[in-house]
C-alpha positions in Angstrom: 129.2 56.0 75.1 131.2 53.0 73.5 129.8 50.2 76.0 126.2 51.6 75.3 126.8 51.7 71.7 128.1 48.1 71.7 125.1 47.0 73.7 122.6 48.7 71.4 124.1 47.3 68.1 123.6 43.8 69.4 119.9 44.4 69.9 117.3 44.2 67.1 115.6 47.5 68.0 114.5 48.3 64.5 112.2 45.2 64.5 110.9 45.9 68.1 110.2 49.6 66.9 108.3 48.2 63.8 106.2 45.7 66.0 105.4 48.6 68.4 104.2 50.8 65.5 102.2 47.9 64.1 100.5 47.2 67.4 99.3 50.8 67.3 97.9 50.8 63.8 100.8 51.6 61.5 101.0 49.2 58.7 104.2 47.3 58.5 106.2 47.7 55.2 109.0 45.1 55.4 110.6 46.2 52.1 111.1 49.8 53.3 112.3 48.6 56.7 114.9 46.3 55.1 116.0 49.3 52.8 116.2 51.8 55.6 117.5 49.4 58.3 120.7 51.0 58.9 119.2 54.6 59.0 116.6 53.5 61.4 119.0 51.7 63.7 121.4 54.7 63.8 118.4 57.0 64.7 116.9 54.8 67.2 120.3 54.1 68.9 121.2 57.7 68.8 118.2 58.8 70.7 118.8 56.2 73.3 122.2 57.4 73.8 121.1 61.0 74.1 118.2 60.1 76.6 120.6 57.9 78.7 123.8 59.9 78.6 124.0 63.5 77.3 124.3 65.6 74.4 128.1 65.3 74.1 127.8 61.4 73.9 125.0 61.8 71.4 127.3 63.9 69.2 130.1 61.4 69.6 127.7 58.5 68.7 126.5 60.3 65.5 130.0 61.4 64.4 131.7 58.2 64.9 130.7 56.9 61.4 130.8 60.2 59.6 133.6 60.2 57.0 134.0 64.1 57.0 134.4 64.2 60.8 137.0 61.3 60.6 138.8 63.1 57.9 138.8 66.4 59.9 140.1 64.6 62.9 143.0 62.9 61.0 143.8 66.2 59.4 144.4 67.8 63.0 146.2 64.7 64.0 144.0 63.9 67.1 142.4 60.5 67.8 138.5 60.6 68.3 137.5 61.4 71.7 136.3 58.4 73.8 134.1 58.4 76.7 
């Protein structure tokens, strides 16, 4: 999951997604895209991880930035699972 995550983070998929939507008639709203960029990027990348790998990798991707999950893992004294 980590190599795919690193690869996806280097791509500008949010802009590609917005361009795709604009070609099919959805009006581009740059201010909202800028404000929601991190959320959009995380969602788009997570769906790619899910479709290429599996549900376990998808859960790991979603949970890698979650502060509550990190705190729970540290409380149990185990490092985060890596694939």
